[in-house]
C-alpha positions as CSV (number, residue, x, y, z in Angstrom):
1,M,-19.9,0.0,-70.3
2,T,-18.9,2.6,-72.9
3,G,-16.6,5.7,-72.9
4,Q,-13.0,6.3,-72.4
5,P,-11.2,4.7,-69.5
6,T,-10.3,6.7,-66.6
7,A,-6.8,7.7,-65.6
8,L,-6.8,5.2,-62.8
9,T,-8.0,2.4,-65.2
10,K,-5.4,3.3,-67.7
11,A,-2.6,3.4,-65.2
12,V,-3.6,0.0,-63.7
13,D,-3.9,-1.5,-67.2
14,D,-0.4,-0.2,-68.1
15,R,1.1,-1.7,-65.0
16,L,-0.5,-5.0,-65.7
17,A,0.8,-5.0,-69.1
18,R,4.3,-4.5,-67.7
19,L,3.9,-7.2,-65.3
20,Q,2.6,-9.5,-67.9
21,A,5.8,-9.2,-69.9
22,E,7.9,-10.6,-67.1
23,A,8.5,-14.3,-66.5
24,A,5.5,-16.4,-65.2
25,T,6.2,-16.7,-61.5
26,P,4.2,-16.8,-58.4
27,A,5.6,-13.4,-57.5
28,R,4.4,-11.9,-60.7
29,L,0.9,-13.3,-60.2
30,E,0.9,-11.9,-56.7
31,A,1.9,-8.5,-58.0
32,Q,-0.9,-8.7,-60.5
33,L,-3.5,-9.7,-58.0
34,R,-2.5,-6.9,-55.6
35,T,-2.6,-4.3,-58.5
36,L,-6.1,-5.4,-59.4
37,A,-7.2,-5.5,-55.9
38,K,-6.0,-2.0,-55.3
39,W,-7.8,-0.8,-58.5
40,R,-11.2,-2.5,-57.4
41,S,-10.7,-1.1,-53.8
42,A,-10.4,2.4,-55.2
43,V,-13.5,2.0,-57.5
44,L,-15.4,0.8,-54.5
45,A,-14.3,3.8,-52.4
46,N,-15.4,6.1,-55.2
47,T,-18.7,4.3,-55.3
48,Q,-19.2,4.8,-51.5
49,A,-18.3,8.5,-51.8
50,L,-20.9,8.9,-54.6
51,K,-23.6,7.1,-52.7
52,A,-23.0,8.4,-49.2
53,G,-20.8,11.5,-49.6
54,T,-17.4,12.1,-48.2
55,K,-18.2,11.9,-44.5
56,V,-17.1,8.9,-42.4
57,T,-20.2,7.0,-41.8
58,A,-19.4,5.0,-38.6
59,G,-16.7,4.2,-36.0
60,P,-15.0,6.7,-33.7
61,F,-14.8,9.4,-36.2
62,A,-18.3,9.2,-37.7
63,G,-19.1,12.5,-39.2
64,M,-15.8,13.7,-40.1
65,V,-15.3,15.2,-43.6
66,Y,-12.9,12.9,-45.4
67,A,-12.8,14.1,-49.0
68,A,-8.9,13.6,-49.4
69,Q,-7.4,10.5,-50.9
70,A,-5.6,8.4,-48.5
71,S,-1.9,9.2,-48.1
72,E,-1.4,5.5,-48.2
73,G,-3.5,2.4,-47.9
74,G,-7.3,2.0,-48.6
75,R,-9.6,4.8,-48.6
76,A,-12.8,2.7,-48.5
77,P,-12.3,1.4,-45.0
78,R,-11.6,5.0,-43.8
79,L,-14.8,6.3,-45.3
80,L,-16.7,3.4,-43.7
81,G,-15.1,4.0,-40.3
82,A,-13.8,0.4,-40.3
83,Y,-10.2,1.4,-40.7
84,E,-8.0,-0.3,-38.0
85,A,-11.1,-1.7,-36.3
86,S,-9.1,-3.4,-33.6
87,L,-7.9,0.1,-32.4
88,H,-11.4,1.4,-31.8
89,P,-11.5,0.6,-28.0
90,V,-8.1,2.3,-27.6
91,V,-9.3,5.4,-29.5
92,E,-12.4,5.6,-27.2
93,T,-10.1,5.3,-24.1
94,V,-7.8,8.1,-25.5
95,I,-11.0,10.3,-26.0
96,A,-12.4,9.6,-22.5
97,R,-9.0,10.4,-21.0
98,A,-9.0,13.9,-22.6
99,Y,-5.3,14.3,-22.8
100,P,-4.5,17.9,-23.2
101,Q,-2.0,17.2,-26.0
102,I,-1.6,14.6,-28.7
103,L,1.5,14.0,-30.8
104,D,0.7,12.2,-34.0
105,I,3.9,11.0,-35.6
106,G,3.3,10.0,-39.2
107,C,0.0,11.7,-39.4
108,A,-0.4,11.2,-43.3
109,E,-3.5,12.8,-44.5
110,G,-4.8,13.4,-40.9
111,Y,-7.3,10.6,-40.4
112,Y,-6.4,10.4,-36.6
113,A,-5.1,13.9,-36.0
114,V,-8.3,15.5,-37.4
115,G,-10.6,12.7,-36.0
116,L,-9.2,13.1,-32.6
117,A,-9.4,16.9,-32.8
118,R,-13.1,16.6,-33.6
119,R,-13.8,14.4,-30.6
120,M,-11.5,16.1,-28.2
121,P,-12.3,19.8,-28.2
122,G,-10.0,20.5,-25.3
123,S,-7.0,19.0,-26.9
124,T,-4.1,20.3,-29.0
125,I,-3.0,18.0,-31.7
126,H,0.6,18.1,-32.9
127,A,0.5,16.3,-36.3
128,H,3.8,15.6,-37.8
129,D,4.9,13.9,-41.1
130,M,8.1,14.1,-43.0
131,N,6.1,14.1,-46.4
132,P,5.2,17.7,-47.4
133,A,2.4,16.4,-49.5
134,A,0.9,14.5,-46.5
135,R,1.2,17.7,-44.4
136,A,-0.6,19.7,-47.1
137,L,-3.5,17.1,-47.0
138,C,-3.7,17.1,-43.3
139,A,-3.9,20.9,-43.3
140,E,-6.8,20.7,-45.8
141,M,-8.7,18.1,-43.9
142,A,-8.3,20.1,-40.6
143,H,-9.7,23.1,-42.4
144,A,-12.6,21.1,-43.8
145,N,-13.5,19.9,-40.3
146,G,-13.2,23.2,-38.6
147,V,-10.3,22.2,-36.3
148,E,-7.3,23.9,-37.9
149,A,-6.8,26.1,-34.9
150,R,-6.0,23.1,-32.8
151,V,-4.0,21.0,-35.3
152,M,-0.4,22.1,-35.3
153,I,1.3,20.6,-38.4
154,G,5.0,20.0,-38.5
155,P,7.8,18.0,-40.1
156,E,9.7,14.9,-39.0
157,V,9.8,14.3,-35.3
158,T,13.2,14.2,-33.5
159,H,14.2,13.0,-30.0
160,A,14.2,16.6,-28.9
161,D,10.5,17.0,-29.7
162,F,9.5,14.6,-27.0
163,A,10.3,17.2,-24.5
164,L,6.6,18.1,-25.0
165,C,5.7,15.3,-22.7
166,Q,7.0,17.1,-19.8
167,T,4.6,20.0,-20.1
168,A,1.2,18.1,-19.8
169,P,-0.2,14.5,-20.1
170,T,0.4,13.4,-23.6
171,F,-0.8,10.6,-25.9
172,I,1.6,9.7,-28.7
173,L,0.4,8.0,-31.8
174,C,3.3,6.6,-34.0
175,D,3.1,5.0,-37.5
176,I,6.3,5.6,-39.3
177,E,7.0,2.6,-41.5
178,G,9.7,0.9,-39.4
179,A,11.5,4.0,-38.1
180,E,9.8,3.5,-34.7
181,G,12.8,1.3,-33.7
182,E,15.0,4.3,-33.8
183,L,12.7,7.0,-32.7
184,L,11.0,5.4,-29.8
185,D,14.1,5.0,-27.5
186,P,13.7,6.1,-23.9
187,K,17.4,6.2,-23.5
188,R,17.7,9.0,-26.1
189,A,14.4,10.6,-25.2
190,P,13.7,9.9,-21.5
191,T,10.3,11.8,-21.4
192,L,8.9,9.0,-23.5
193,T,8.4,7.2,-20.1
194,Q,5.8,9.9,-19.2
195,A,3.5,9.4,-22.0
196,D,0.9,6.9,-23.2
197,I,2.1,5.5,-26.6
198,L,0.2,3.7,-29.3
199,V,2.7,2.4,-31.9
200,E,2.3,0.4,-35.1
201,V,5.0,-2.1,-35.2
202,H,6.4,-2.9,-38.8
203,E,7.6,-6.3,-37.8
204,G,7.4,-7.5,-41.3
205,M,9.9,-4.8,-42.4
206,R,12.1,-5.0,-39.3
207,P,12.0,-8.5,-37.7
208,G,12.5,-8.1,-34.0
209,L,11.0,-4.8,-33.5
210,L,8.2,-6.1,-31.3
211,A,10.7,-7.6,-28.8
212,T,12.8,-4.5,-28.9
213,L,10.1,-2.0,-28.1
214,T,8.5,-4.3,-25.5
215,D,11.8,-4.6,-23.8
216,R,12.6,-0.9,-23.8
217,F,9.2,0.1,-22.2
218,A,8.4,-2.9,-20.1
219,A,9.6,-1.2,-16.8
220,S,7.7,2.0,-17.5
221,H,4.6,1.0,-19.1
222,K,1.8,-1.6,-19.2
223,I,2.1,-3.0,-22.7
224,T,-0.8,-4.5,-24.7
225,R,-0.4,-6.1,-28.2
226,I,-3.2,-5.5,-30.5
227,D,-3.7,-7.5,-33.8
228,R,-5.8,-7.0,-36.9
229,A,-9.7,-7.3,-36.9
230,L,-12.4,-6.6,-39.3
231,R,-15.7,-4.9,-38.9
232,P,-18.1,-6.3,-41.6
233,D,-21.0,-4.9,-39.5
234,L,-19.9,-1.5,-40.8
235,L,-20.4,-2.4,-44.5
236,P,-23.0,-0.1,-46.2
237,D,-26.4,-1.4,-47.1
238,W,-25.6,-1.1,-50.7
239,A,-22.8,-3.7,-50.3
240,E,-25.5,-6.4,-49.9
241,A,-25.7,-6.6,-53.6
242,L,-22.0,-7.1,-54.0
243,S,-19.9,-10.3,-54.3
244,D,-18.0,-11.5,-51.2
245,L,-14.8,-10.4,-52.7
246,D,-16.1,-6.8,-53.2
247,R,-17.2,-6.8,-49.6
248,L,-13.8,-7.9,-48.4
249,L,-12.1,-5.3,-50.6
250,L,-14.3,-2.5,-49.0
251,L,-12.6,-3.5,-45.7
252,W,-9.2,-4.2,-47.1
253,E,-6.5,-1.7,-45.9
254,W,-3.8,-2.7,-48.5
255,R,-1.4,-4.1,-46.0
256,A,1.3,-6.3,-47.3
257,S,2.2,-8.0,-44.0
258,P,1.0,-8.0,-40.4
259,T,1.5,-4.8,-38.5
260,P,0.6,-5.3,-34.8
261,W,0.2,-2.4,-32.5
262,L,1.6,-1.9,-29.0
263,W,-0.6,0.1,-26.6
264,M,1.8,1.2,-24.0
265,E,0.3,3.0,-21.0
266,H,2.9,4.5,-18.7
267,H,2.8,3.7,-14.9
268,G,1.5,6.8,-13.4
């Protein structure tokens, strides 16, 4: 291949050079491997977008316009609709229950906020993120999918914001990189006991969070733990010509450690 390297390739090459200057350790090799894997994942995502466009091709949000870069994590599995595949049954349950309102905490670029808005035309989605850049991406994605009137975008959620749960049946989706331990506390926000909650638990960052959250909500909710799963059946046809490694990278979500989910359904 000829021509000048892309900005992405140059940035990755520069990072690899810096890492190569460090002492030879397993940690350095792991950092180099992860850097290269992210680069290849981005290349594969770009290839999928070129071949199939920027609409999600399968999964619960098939047909959703997803032109934005992922706020964090892999873009390729989102485009394929294979992202967080183990949650697909819960997502379909949420859609079937037609909650009047959804509170998406840590909405990032809006994959779930906009996806649910498209599938749930009678629902209002309150999409919150502490990152202004993520909120801007979410607004763009909502507009691109024609659901901006029902996606209410806001900043970081506080305990007081959970008063929303008193006004109508509510589904809460929470992915806030370990801060769920402080935020999801029914002693400080009693109305949490009235909502159904799906929370990503960053146990790798905060050991003990799974037990803490389970204990807090055991009396008020039915709790189901959900672990990781892959959907190789959602790989595109063009992936048949790829190596096994590339096929795995199309499904890779860039996680550095396990992040199990708790699906907590309140006792109505």
